[in-house]
N, C-alpha and C positions, 0 to 999 in steps of 0.2 A: 341469393335473391335475384330474380330476373330483372333486366333493365325496365321492363314494362311495369313492374311492381314498385320500382324505386321512385323517389322524388328527386328532381334535379334542380340545380341552380345554374344560371348563365354567367360565364366568366369572360366571354368575348362574343363579338358578332362579326361575321365575315363581311367585309366591305367590298373587296375587289381581288382580282388575281395579282400576283407579284412574281415577276420573272417568267421563265418559259418551261419550268420543270414541275409544275403543279403546286407551287407555293401560293398561299393566300395571305392577304393583309387583313387583320381583324382589329376592330375597335375594342379596346380594353374595357371590360365591365368588372374589373377587380382592382383592389388596392394592393394586391400581392402578385405582381407579374413574375416574380422570382419563383413562384410555385409551379410554373410551367415545367421547370427542370425536374420536378417530382411527378409530373402527371403524364405518363406515357399513354394512359388509357383515357380517351376523351369521347364525347358524344356530340353529334351534330343534329340539331332539330331544325327541319326545314319549314317553309311557310305552310305546308299542308299538314304539319303536326307529326310528320314521320321522323323518327329518331334512329340514327345508325351509329354503331361504334366505330371509332377511328383510333389508329395507333400513331402517336406523335413521334416522328423521327428526329426532328430538330426544330428549333425556334430561335428567334432573335428579335430584339426591339428595333424598330425603324421609325423615326419621327414619333408620331402619336399612336402608331400601330404596333402590334406584335405580329411578326411574320411566322406562319406555321407551315411545316412540311409534314404531310401525313403519308404513311405507307399506302401504296396503291393509287395515290393521286399523283400522276406523273406527267401530266400535260396541261396546257392551258384549258382545254375543253373539260378535262376532269375537274380542274379547279373552279371553272365557271359554275359547275353544278352545286358548289357550296356557297356561292354568293347569297347573302341574306340569311344564311343559317346561323342559329345561335350555338355557340360552342359551350358545352355544359359538362358538369361533373355531378356525381351523386351528392345530395345535400350533406351527408355525413362526412364528406371529404373537405368541406370548406374550412378555411383557416380559422384558428382560434383568434379572438380579439380581446382587447383589454376589458376588465370588469367595468360595467356601467355603459359600455357602448352597445350598439345594436346594428344589425344588418338591414339593408333596404328591404330584403325579402321578408324580414320579420315585421317591419313597420307597415307594410302594405296591408290594408284591412283594419288597422288600429283606429279606434275612435280617439279624436283629439279634443282636449278640453283646455280652455283658457280661463285661469282663475276659477275653475270649477264649472264654467259654462261650456256646453257642448258646441263644437264648431262643425264637425263632420268627420267623415272617414277618409283615410289616406288611400289614394289610388296609385300614386307613384312618388318617387323622389327625384328631383332634377338637380344635376350637378353642373356647375358652370365655373369657368376660370375666374378667380378672384372673388368669388361669392361663397357665402355659406350655402349648403344644400337647401333646396326649397321643397317643402312638403306640398304636393298637389292634393288638395282636399276637395271633396265634393259634398255639399249640403244640398240634397235633392239634385237638381240639374245645374246648380251654381258652382263654379270653380273658384277656389280660393288658394292663393299661393302664400305660404308662410315660411320665413327663414328658420331653419332648424339649427340654430346656434346654441352652444352650450349654455350661455348666460340666460337663454329664454326657457330652458328645460327645467321643469319642476320635478318630473319623475317619469320613468318608463316602466310599464308592466307588460312585458311581451306576452306572458301566459294569459293575462287578462285582457290583452289586445286594447290597451289604454295608454295614452300619452298625455301627461299633464304639462301645460306650459304656462308661463307667466309673461305674456307679451306686453310691451310698453303701450301706454294709452295712445290711441290713435293709429297704431300699426294695423290693426285688424279692420279691414274695410270689406264688408260682406258684399257690397254692390260693385266692386271693381277689383281687378287683379292687382298684385303688388306693383307699385310704381318703380321706375328706374332708380329714383332717389332712395327709396326704401331698400331696394336690392343692394345698392351701393353701400348704404349704411350697414346692412346685414353682413356685407363682405368683411367688415372689420371685426366682426365677432368670431371668436374661436369656435370652430365646429368640432363635433365629437362623433361623427358618423363614419361608417364604413360602407362603401358602395354595395358590396355583396359579400365580401370575404374579410357583397354585394352585397336566387334568385336573386347586374348588380353591379373611368370614365369619368380626428374626424369624429364626446357624447353626441352626436346626431347619428345618422346611419352609416354603414360601411358596405363595401362591395367585396364579395367573396375573394 
């Protein structure tokens, strides 16, 4: 199958150059950074939507980044052309996750219900240090942020694009985003998501 016909998921995003020999530092969008050791063939998607294949020569973790060295990218100027690009793999290559968990890329587009009442559709999942992931939900033009913690999840039907939740009374405020206090309280709840592996930085979502 050609690259143009495949579906891809993002496992990192290039943030800056690193060193003088073409290395780049990328933000991780995966819960499985060890998988870079198995992924010699990667793809870079630039801001214009153009995707090119790259061969990974080496990688290492540095602070909150993964440093990547690609064949043919040998200078700072070469590396600068990758800044902002999403580093991707074909969807079928994403890592397997535990039963009952879901990927962010699978949750996007799902309709969310609280005790059977429709809330809206998931646009994205936000991850933050010390917090449960937050579902970014839109009901019309209104944004709602909901903690996606395991104790609040009643069921996930990925094929049916439906997420059932049982949120505590008073947590769901349709007229305002989640308060800092609510975010803090949600941080104590165990999450079950995978960021992408993410499409993807755990029963709530996971990253490739």
